[in-house]
N, C-alpha and C positions, 0 to 999 in steps of 0.2 A: 535169309539175308535181306537186309534193308535195301529198298529201292533208292538209287541215286537220284538226287534232285538236281536239275540244271536250271540256272537262272541267267537271264540276259544282262543283268546289271546288279550292282551292289544294292541299289535301292530295292530291287525286286526281291532279293534274298532277305534283306532286312525286313521288308514288309511281311514276308512269309514267316520269319522267325519271331517277329514282334507281335504278340497277341494284344498286348497292352498299348493303348494309344500314347501313353506317356513315353514308353520305350521307343515307339515309332518316331515320335517328335524329336527325341534326343538324338536318335540315329540320323534323322534328316538334317538336324541342326549341325551335326558334326560334318556331314557331307557338304552342306552349304558353306561351312566355314573352312573348307579345305580345297576350294576350286583351283587355286594357283598351284598348291602342292600337288594335287592330282594331275594337273597339266604338265608340270615339270617331270613327274614320275613317268607319265605316258610318253613324253618326248624321249626320255632316256631309254626306256624299254623299246620303243619303236626303232631307235637307232642301234639297238643291240649293244649298248655300252654298259659295262658293269659299274657298280659303285666304286670299286677300286680304280678302274680306268678313269672314271670321271674325277675322282679325288686327285689323281696324279696330274690330270690336265688343269685342275683348279689350284694345285699346289697346296692341298690341305689333306688332313687325315680322313680316311673313309668314314670314320664315325660322324664327321660333320655332315656328310651326304645322308647318312642314316638318320640323323636328327632332323635335317631339313625335310626328308620324305616322310618321317613319322609324325611331324608336327602339324600345325594348322596355319592358315594364312596370317593370322595375327602375330605369330611368332617369327615370321619371315622378315628379313632385312632386304631392302631394295638392292644393296650391293651384292648380297648372296644370290639373289634371283638373277641379276645381271651376269655375274661370274659363272653361274651354273649354265645359263643359256649360251653364253659365249663359248664355254668349254665344249658344249654340244654342237657348236657351229650354227646356232640359231640366233637370229636378230630379235632383240627385245624392243618393243615399242610401248611407251606409256601414253595413254590417251586421257585427257581431261575433258569431260563433257559438262556443259552448262545445264544444270537441272532447273534453272529458272528460279531458284530460291531467292536470290537477291537481285 
C-alpha cells in the first residue's frame, strides 16, 4: 500500500508533484492569480456556509458561486466580490496605495 503524503499547503504539494520547473512556475502563477478567489473561499468555509446557502443569500444560482470560486482574480467583478462578502457578513474594503509612479 502506498504511503500517504501530507502537505502543509497547496504550494508544497505542487512543488512535490512538479518535477519540471515550467510546471512549478505555471502552478505558482495560477496561485498568484487567485489570491482574492482563495480568500473568498476561505471565508465561506471558515463560516461553515455552503455554496447553496450563499447563493440564496446573494439571490443567485449556486452555479455562480461555483464559477466565482473556480475562477481567477482577473475574472472577478467588484460587484460580485462585494455581494459575496456582504452575504457572508464580512465588510469589504478597497485600498488604493500610491506606488510613487507619477
